[in-house]
N, C-alpha and C positions, 0 to 999 in steps of 0.2 A: 307300328311304332317300333317293334323289335327289328322289322325288317331294315330299318335306317342304320342300324349298327352295322350289318353287313355292309351296307353302302359305304361305309367309312373306310374300309379296307380297300375295298373295289375302287374307289374312286381316285386312288393314287396310280391307277393304271393308265393315266392319260397321257397325250403328247403335247404339241405347241402349235399356235396360231394366233387369232385375234378376238372375235366375237363368239360367245357362247352360243352353241346350237342345241346343246344337252339341256334337259330340264331336270329339276328334282325328281319329277315323277318317273322320268327314265331311269334315273339311278336307283330309285327305290325299287323299280320293277326288275332291274338287273340283278339287284343284290338280294331281293325277297328269298331266293333259296338258300341263302347263308344264314339267315336270321336264328333259326333253331340251333344250328352248329354253333354259332358265336355266342349264343346265352346258355347252352348247356351241353354243348358237344365235346368230343375228345378225339383224338387221333387225326386221320386224314379228312377233309371236308367232303362233302357229296359231290358227284359229279356235276349235278345241276347249279352248284354252287360255284364251282370252277368255271362252268360255261357261262355262267352271268357275269362273273368277273371278267372273263376274255371279252365278251360283248360289250361291257362298259369301257375296258381299256380301249377297243377298236372305235367306239363311239366318241371317246374323248380326244379328238384330234387337234385341239387349240388349247393354248394357255388358259383362255377364257373357260373352256370346257372343263378343264380341270379343276380351276378355282370354284366353278360352279358346284361340280361334284363334291368337291372337298368340304365347301360350306354346308352342303346339304346333308352330308355324312355326319359332320361334326354336330349340327344342330338337332339331326335324329338321334345320334348316339347319346345326347343328355339325358333322354328318357328311357334309356335301356340299359340294362345292367348285363353288358357283354363281359365276356372273359377277354381281358386285354392281351393275354398271352396268345390266344387263339387269333385274335384280331391282327396282331403283329406278325403272326406266322402264315396268315391266310395267303399272302402272294406266292411265297416260298412252297407252300404247301399244295398250291394250285400249279407250280411250275412257271410262276411269272415272276421277272426281276423287276425290282423297283429302285429307283436311284434315291431314295428317300424314306424315312421311318414311317410306318404307320401307327400314328398316335393320336389321342384326343387333343393332344397339346401341339399339333402340328400348325404352323402359321400358313394358313392357305394363300396369304398374299404373296408368299415367296415361291409358291409353285409355280413351274413356268414350263 
């Protein structure tokens, strides 16, 4: 469950197309290395976490993939007490630029 919080941040690394090929299971697996960091970490995220974020970003090639990942992360994050500041800074701390804010209040339907 804590692994889903990490997914929240990483989900926002997707691109654009039409039908979702990514599953919630994929998102969780990619972000699993980020969970401990997002719940109780500090400083820079572990290399395995950033590698998972990069993998998720590459796998999320369509709008549908991005929306699926976003919803998965949001639903998973509801059960985890993650540090919001670490979640929001994760893309930057992993050297990834995102065109939107990483937040539990993100409207996944507007991600494209």
